[in-house]
C-alpha distance (Angstrom), angle and dihedral (degrees) to the residues before:
residue distance angle dihedral
X1 . . .
X2 3.73 . .
X3 3.83 126.3 .
X4 3.68 122.8 -142.8
X5 3.80 123.7 -165.3
X6 3.74 129.4 172.4
X7 3.87 145.7 164.4
X8 3.75 120.0 -130.8
X9 3.77 137.8 176.7
X10 3.69 126.9 -141.4
X11 3.74 121.8 -158.0
X12 3.89 125.8 -138.9
X13 3.80 112.8 174.4
X14 3.84 100.5 -53.5
X15 3.69 98.1 -27.6
X16 3.83 130.3 93.5
X17 3.78 133.8 -152.4
X18 3.89 112.5 -155.3
X19 3.70 111.6 -151.4
X20 3.77 121.5 -148.0
X21 3.83 121.1 -114.1
X22 3.74 111.1 -83.3
X23 3.82 135.8 -156.6
X24 3.85 105.0 -140.3
X25 3.81 114.5 -162.7
X26 3.76 116.2 -119.7
X27 3.91 105.8 -129.9
X28 3.76 101.3 176.8
X29 3.84 142.6 18.2
X30 3.76 113.0 -166.1
X31 3.83 140.1 160.2
X32 3.81 96.0 -118.9
X33 3.79 126.9 21.2
X34 3.80 116.7 -166.1
X35 3.71 116.8 -160.9
X36 3.83 110.5 -155.6
X37 3.76 131.6 27.1
X38 3.82 102.3 -139.9
X39 3.81 123.7 107.4
X40 3.79 94.8 -63.4
X41 3.79 94.1 45.0
X42 3.73 92.3 45.8
X43 3.83 91.4 51.3
X44 3.82 91.6 46.2
X45 3.89 94.7 50.6
X46 3.72 93.2 43.5
X47 3.78 95.8 53.0
X48 3.90 95.2 38.5
X49 3.89 89.8 54.8
X50 3.76 92.4 45.7
X51 3.67 89.2 53.5
X52 3.87 89.8 57.7
X53 3.72 97.7 -99.5
X54 3.84 120.4 142.6
X55 3.80 97.0 -121.1
X56 3.84 135.0 -168.4
X57 3.73 123.4 -171.9
X58 3.78 120.8 -164.2
X59 3.84 121.9 -166.2
X60 3.81 130.2 -177.3
X61 3.86 96.6 -140.3
X62 3.71 134.5 56.0
X63 3.66 99.9 -96.3
X64 3.84 142.1 24.7
X65 3.83 123.0 -100.9
X66 3.71 104.6 77.6
X67 3.84 109.3 -166.6
X68 3.87 91.7 13.9
X69 3.79 96.9 52.7
X70 3.84 105.0 15.4
X71 3.83 98.9 43.9
X72 3.83 98.4 23.7
X73 3.75 92.4 -123.9
X74 3.80 90.5 148.3
X75 3.76 100.3 156.4
X76 3.89 120.4 83.4
X77 3.85 138.7 160.6
X78 3.77 113.0 -94.4
X79 3.80 101.5 -176.0
X80 3.78 88.6 115.9
X81 3.75 92.4 69.1
X82 3.84 99.8 47.6
X83 3.84 134.3 60.4
X84 3.82 114.4 -110.0
X85 3.88 103.7 -173.9
X86 3.82 92.6 -173.9
X87 3.77 88.5 65.0
X88 3.75 96.7 42.4
X89 3.74 96.4 -98.7
X90 3.77 104.6 130.8
X91 3.75 88.3 165.0
X92 3.91 136.3 22.9
X93 3.72 117.6 -77.0
X94 3.88 87.8 -132.8
X95 3.81 130.0 20.0
X96 3.74 133.9 176.6
X97 3.02 138.2 -41.9
X98 3.88 80.1 47.5
X99 3.84 107.0 102.9
X100 3.86 97.6 -118.5
X101 3.73 103.0 52.2
X102 3.91 91.0 37.5
X103 3.73 89.3 54.4
X104 3.79 94.3 48.6
X105 3.74 91.2 46.0
X106 3.80 93.9 53.4
X107 3.84 93.0 44.3
X108 3.74 90.0 49.5
X109 3.86 90.7 54.7
X110 3.77 92.1 52.6
X111 3.84 96.9 43.1
X112 3.84 94.8 -104.9
X113 3.81 98.8 117.7
X114 3.79 135.2 52.9
X115 3.71 102.7 -141.5
X116 3.83 133.1 -160.6
X117 3.84 90.1 -111.4
X118 3.73 88.7 60.3
X119 3.86 91.1 56.8
X120 3.79 88.2 48.8
X121 3.73 95.9 48.1
X122 3.86 94.1 54.1
X123 3.81 97.0 33.7
X124 3.94 110.5 122.2
X125 3.74 113.0 -124.5
X126 3.76 114.7 -87.5
X127 3.71 96.9 24.2
X128 3.84 124.2 115.5
X129 3.81 123.5 -66.5
X130 3.78 120.9 -83.6
X131 3.85 115.7 -68.1
X132 3.80 116.6 -104.6
X133 3.83 87.5 -146.7
X134 3.73 125.8 103.3
X135 3.86 131.9 -165.9
X136 3.75 123.8 -148.8
X137 3.77 129.9 -155.3
X138 3.77 103.7 -121.5
X139 3.80 97.3 -148.0
X140 3.87 94.7 46.0
X141 3.84 86.9 46.1
X142 3.75 91.0 58.8
X143 3.79 90.3 48.1
X144 3.78 96.5 46.0
X145 3.76 95.5 46.6
X146 3.85 89.7 52.6
X147 3.77 90.4 49.4
X148 3.75 94.9 51.0
X149 3.77 94.0 47.8
X150 3.81 91.5 48.5
X151 3.81 89.3 51.1
X152 3.74 92.5 59.7
X153 3.74 96.3 41.8
X154 3.92 101.1 -104.4
X155 3.78 111.9 159.1
X156 3.71 111.4 -138.9
X157 3.89 127.7 -152.5
X158 3.72 115.4 -171.7
X159 3.84 133.0 -173.7
X160 3.87 89.3 38.5
X161 3.76 128.5 124.6
X162 3.79 126.7 -162.9
X163 3.85 109.1 -124.1
X164 3.78 102.8 168.2
X165 3.87 142.6 8.1
X166 3.81 123.8 -126.6
X167 3.84 106.7 -133.9
X168 3.74 132.6 173.3
X169 3.76 124.1 179.5
X170 3.85 89.1 -15.0
X171 3.76 91.7 -56.4
X172 3.90 115.8 116.5
X173 3.84 110.2 -130.6
X174 3.84 94.8 -179.8
X175 3.79 143.3 -66.2
X176 3.83 141.9 -79.6
X177 3.74 114.2 -125.8
X178 3.79 134.6 -172.9
X179 3.77 128.6 -150.7
X180 3.83 142.5 135.9
X181 3.86 88.1 -61.6
X182 3.84 89.5 58.4
X183 3.80 131.0 -118.9
X184 3.77 115.8 -12.2
X185 3.77 140.9 170.2
X186 3.77 127.9 -137.3
X187 3.79 119.0 -167.2
X188 3.85 124.6 -156.6
X189 3.72 144.1 174.8
X190 3.78 89.6 -135.1
X191 3.79 131.1 16.2
X192 3.78 126.6 -159.2
X193 3.84 117.4 -160.1
X194 3.85 105.7 -146.4
X195 3.80 95.5 154.6
X196 3.84 94.0 116.1
X197 3.81 91.5 -131.0
X198 3.82 97.4 60.8
X199 3.90 89.0 -113.2
X200 3.88 94.0 158.2
X201 3.78 94.4 43.8
X202 3.71 92.9 47.7
X203 3.80 91.6 48.1
X204 3.81 88.1 51.1
X205 3.81 89.1 52.8
X206 3.82 93.3 -115.7
X207 3.85 107.6 161.3
X208 3.84 115.5 -100.1
X209 3.77 140.4 170.6
X210 3.77 128.2 -133.3
X211 3.80 129.1 -178.8
X212 3.76 121.0 -127.6
X213 3.87 121.6 -96.3
X214 3.76 105.2 -115.2
X215 3.88 127.6 150.8
X216 3.65 83.6 -111.7
X217 3.18 147.8 -82.9
X218 3.79 99.3 165.0
X219 3.74 114.9 -85.9
X220 3.81 99.0 60.8
X221 3.85 136.4 95.2
X222 3.81 112.3 -46.3
X223 3.67 113.8 -114.5
X224 3.82 130.9 -105.0
X225 3.73 118.1 -114.7
X226 3.85 131.7 -164.4
X227 3.82 116.9 -135.8
X228 3.85 114.5 -164.9
X229 3.75 141.8 161.5
X230 3.78 139.9 -120.6
X231 3.81 123.4 -169.1
X232 3.78 138.7 -162.9
X233 3.68 98.6 51.7
X234 3.80 128.4 144.9
X235 3.75 93.0 -125.9
X236 3.90 93.4 -172.0
X237 3.82 90.7 60.4
X238 3.84 96.2 35.8
X239 3.76 101.4 44.1
X240 3.85 96.9 76.0
X241 3.83 90.2 58.3
X242 3.88 98.4 35.9
X243 3.82 91.8 50.3
X244 3.66 94.7 47.3
X245 3.92 99.9 91.0
X246 3.83 96.0 -170.9
X247 3.75 94.4 50.1
X248 3.91 91.5 45.9
X249 3.91 90.5 50.7
X250 3.85 90.1 50.2
X251 3.68 91.4 49.1
X252 3.82 95.6 49.3
X253 3.82 93.1 40.7
X254 3.76 90.5 52.8
X255 3.81 92.0 47.7
X256 3.84 88.8 51.4
X257 3.79 91.6 48.9
X258 3.74 90.1 53.5
X259 3.91 92.7 44.6
X260 3.78 90.4 -118.2
X261 3.80 89.1 128.0
X262 3.76 133.4 21.5
X263 3.77 119.4 -95.2
X264 3.85 112.1 -81.4
X265 3.84 115.3 -168.7
X266 3.71 123.1 -142.6
X267 3.79 115.4 -131.6
X268 3.84 140.0 -152.5
X269 3.72 114.3 -139.5
X270 3.77 105.8 -178.8
X271 3.78 127.0 74.9
X272 3.89 125.7 -108.1
X273 3.74 92.8 -108.6
X274 3.76 91.7 60.9
X275 3.72 136.2 44.7
X276 3.84 109.0 -57.3
X277 3.76 116.5 -132.0
X278 3.79 118.3 -164.9
X279 3.78 111.1 -159.8
X280 3.75 125.9 -150.1
X281 3.77 121.4 -101.4
X282 3.75 86.5 -104.5
X283 3.75 134.6 -11.3
X284 3.86 130.1 -142.0
X285 3.75 122.6 -163.5
X286 3.80 144.4 132.1
X287 3.78 114.0 -113.3
X288 3.80 89.8 -161.8
X289 3.76 98.5 55.4
X290 3.76 118.9 125.0
X291 3.81 127.2 -174.6
X292 3.91 116.9 -93.3
X293 3.80 91.6 37.5
X294 3.79 99.4 -68.6
X295 3.78 113.2 150.8
X296 3.80 134.4 -160.2
X297 3.88 98.0 -172.1
X298 3.78 103.5 16.5
X299 3.74 118.3 -145.7
X300 3.84 93.8 10.5
X301 3.81 124.9 127.7
X302 3.80 119.3 -162.6
X303 3.66 113.0 -149.5
X304 3.86 124.1 -157.5
X305 3.83 113.8 -162.1
X306 2.97 172.6 19.1
X307 3.78 99.3 150.4
X308 3.82 127.6 -155.3
X309 3.85 134.6 -175.2
X310 3.77 119.5 -124.5
X311 3.82 147.9 109.9
X312 3.84 105.4 -83.8
X313 3.77 89.8 -161.9
X314 3.75 90.2 65.2
X315 3.79 115.4 77.8
X316 3.84 95.9 -145.6
X317 3.84 92.5 52.6
X318 3.78 89.9 46.0
X319 3.73 91.9 49.5
X320 3.78 92.8 50.1
X321 3.89 91.1 48.9
X322 3.84 91.4 51.8
X323 3.88 93.2 49.1
X324 3.73 98.6 42.4
X325 3.83 97.6 45.1
X326 3.87 92.4 47.0
X327 3.78 92.1 49.8
X328 3.78 88.6 62.1
X329 3.76 100.0 50.7
X330 3.78 103.7 80.1
X331 3.75 97.1 50.3
X332 3.79 88.0 55.5
X333 3.80 90.1 50.8
X334 3.72 89.2 53.9
X335 3.74 92.0 46.5
X336 3.83 92.6 55.8
X337 3.85 92.2 46.1
X338 3.90 87.3 58.1
X339 3.75 101.5 39.7
X340 3.84 111.2 27.3
X341 3.79 124.2 71.2
X342 3.78 111.4 -127.7
X343 3.83 92.7 26.7
X344 3.86 97.6 81.5
X345 3.82 91.9 109.3
X346 3.87 102.4 31.2
X347 3.77 118.7 132.4
X348 3.74 135.6 -169.5
X349 3.80 104.4 -97.1
X350 3.76 106.6 169.7
X351 3.79 144.0 6.2
X352 3.84 120.0 -173.1
X353 3.79 128.6 -105.5
X354 3.83 86.6 -107.3
X355 3.73 142.7 0.2
X356 3.81 117.4 -84.7
X357 3.93 114.1 -94.5
X358 3.73 128.9 -155.7
X359 3.81 109.4 172.1
X360 3.77 144.6 8.5
X361 3.81 125.2 124.1
X362 3.78 117.9 15.9
X363 3.79 111.0 -164.6
X364 3.90 114.6 -132.2
X365 3.72 108.6 -127.9
X366 3.74 139.1 175.0
X367 3.84 89.0 -72.1
X368 3.82 125.0 29.7
X369 3.74 110.8 -146.3
X370 3.89 112.9 -141.6
X371 3.74 137.5 -173.9
X372 3.78 88.8 -100.4
X373 3.78 90.1 64.8
X374 3.82 87.3 55.5
X375 3.81 96.5 43.4
X376 3.79 97.5 46.2
X377 3.92 94.9 39.8
X378 3.77 90.2 -123.0
X379 3.90 119.8 -157.8
X380 3.78 121.3 -145.5
X381 3.88 127.0 -163.8
X382 3.87 89.1 -133.9
X383 3.84 95.5 51.3
X384 3.85 114.0 158.9
X385 3.76 98.2 164.0
X386 3.84 136.1 29.3
X387 3.82 119.6 -150.8
X388 3.79 141.0 179.2
X389 3.81 120.4 -138.7
X390 3.71 90.7 -120.8
X391 3.78 130.4 13.0
X392 3.83 108.2 -179.4
X393 3.79 100.4 108.5
X394 3.83 132.6 -5.3
X395 3.80 93.7 -100.9
X396 3.73 92.9 53.7
X397 3.81 96.7 61.0
X398 3.83 109.0 115.3
X399 3.88 107.8 -175.6
X400 3.79 135.2 -43.8
X401 3.84 116.5 -105.0
X402 3.79 135.9 -178.8
X403 3.80 130.5 -109.7
X404 3.82 104.4 -154.7
X405 3.91 125.4 -141.3
X406 3.75 87.5 -119.0
X407 3.85 89.2 70.8
X408 3.81 93.8 68.4
X409 3.82 94.6 46.7
X410 3.82 110.8 86.3
X411 3.69 123.7 -142.2
X412 3.87 119.3 -110.7
X413 3.82 99.5 8.4
X414 3.75 121.7 82.3
X415 3.77 128.4 -150.0
X416 3.72 93.3 27.9
X417 3.80 129.9 112.4
X418 3.80 129.0 -173.7
X419 3.79 123.3 -148.9
X420 3.77 133.1 -179.5
X421 3.77 129.5 21.3
X422 3.80 94.7 -17.0
X423 3.88 94.7 66.3
X424 3.80 120.0 126.1
X425 3.78 106.4 -73.6
X426 3.76 139.5 117.2
X427 3.87 127.1 -103.2
X428 3.78 93.5 -101.4
X429 3.85 93.7 52.3
X430 3.83 88.5 49.1
X431 3.72 91.4 48.7
X432 3.77 92.5 71.4
X433 3.76 121.6 76.6
X434 3.80 89.7 -106.7
X435 2.93 136.1 86.2
X436 3.87 95.0 21.9
X437 3.88 94.9 52.4
X438 3.80 115.2 119.8
X439 3.76 93.6 -112.8
X440 3.74 93.9 56.4
X441 3.88 91.9 42.1
X442 3.78 87.8 55.7
X443 3.90 92.4 51.6
X444 3.80 91.6 45.6
X445 3.85 88.3 50.4
X446 3.74 91.7 51.8
X447 3.87 89.8 48.0
X448 3.90 89.8 50.4
X449 3.75 93.5 47.8
X450 3.85 90.4 50.3
X451 3.76 89.0 48.5
X452 3.77 94.1 48.3
X453 3.77 90.9 52.1
X454 3.74 92.4 46.7
X455 3.84 92.8 50.3
X456 3.86 88.3 54.7
X457 3.78 92.1 50.4
X458 3.87 95.0 46.2
X459 3.93 90.7 39.8
X460 3.74 90.7 -128.9
X461 3.82 133.3 128.0
X462 3.82 118.4 -113.9
X463 3.83 93.2 -100.5
X464 3.76 89.6 54.4
X465 3.87 98.1 48.0
X466 3.82 117.1 119.1
X467 3.66 102.8 -116.4
X468 3.84 93.2 -157.8
X469 3.79 87.9 59.2
X470 3.85 89.4 49.8
X471 3.76 90.9 48.0
X472 3.83 89.5 50.7
X473 3.80 88.1 54.7
X474 3.83 93.6 46.2
X475 3.89 89.6 52.3
X476 3.82 86.3 55.3
X477 3.75 87.8 53.7
X478 3.90 92.2 54.5
X479 3.76 100.7 -91.8
X480 3.87 117.7 147.5
X481 3.81 101.2 -157.2
X482 3.90 101.1 154.9
X483 3.80 88.4 -156.7
X484 3.76 88.2 161.5
X485 3.78 87.0 73.8
X486 3.77 93.3 62.8
X487 3.77 112.6 105.1
């Protein structure tokens, strides 16, 4: 067992505390260490273990799921798991055993997912094609992710946060974590950073980019948003009002003007070089609604907003965001009770563990994905994931583009992968729904776990891995890459 000791200084205003050297106990040595148990981390751990790697996943919260369970972002595009002939997709982009479609399949069987096929089944004749959007039950997602990782032998360590990286000669050896048991070290042959904010890569001093925090204009860090739930609504009565965006905006604006509710700013989430989208001050909807009055979570209203600007990789900004957004929720509940038929008896039923996050650090890798890749549907010989610019409904899809393997391999540091919204891409690429949506994060996680296991088998570092061999493995996992079409 190795020992790791170090000296570190912590800054408080202009004063410093110098800590004494410590001997930190090594509690595990594994093949693949996955840091973060959200969609990307789940996919990474599932794939690594299925490829015969001894795998440990560490997660800061009490359950798996990340954005789905901890932030209540339960809706996601699902076009990658369904054929769309009009867009040249005669079969799904990914199929089981890839983590994403396998999770959706299992949740669908147990009533924990609202699937595109459900929308098609209940769609009245003459209305638009089936949605390519799916909604997951957050509680059943926690459970099913845990079950799936247990089946393939992944060890899970919850309530643990990464505080440092162990690096020697630009090779990551493992991480330092802290939890109720104290300060501990975990060593690994390969490490996958699925923290969302690139915490591990940053601690290892891998280069990264981060936009400035400005209260707009466009081109700065994307805002944080609180998703929350109300229950006990008569949805049949309430839906005509809640789904009328203009009416809801007027209602909220008038209430703000009268001082009945705190000010809730609107936001713009797309860059100037693309189509701008001005969101409402706050959105009310039911993720589980089906046509013809069929309900997935009866009586529940999913609420999106308020929004706040800040850097979610800074504790002070994150704290401010949590406090300010939660202060605005109850006045909104009271407003709906007074003004929306069917909401007279609603109550606040759940707020997430933390506010929803979109952007912070973006690790600079061997390839830097840009908006031009997305706009021009660029193909790459080392493709590991195929993505549309938008995936909400069939008519919104704007061209399939590639995310290359090089985007998950950081510069400078060896034996480290990144997966999820912290992959190598610029701000404008990150500003669109893809490639930072949870579905794509899960697919990229699966690819990174497969790559990490393959690096161990071939005894090579990520930069040296034969991508053709990786793509072969991904095809075996249900990926449709069509890399033979790349010129």
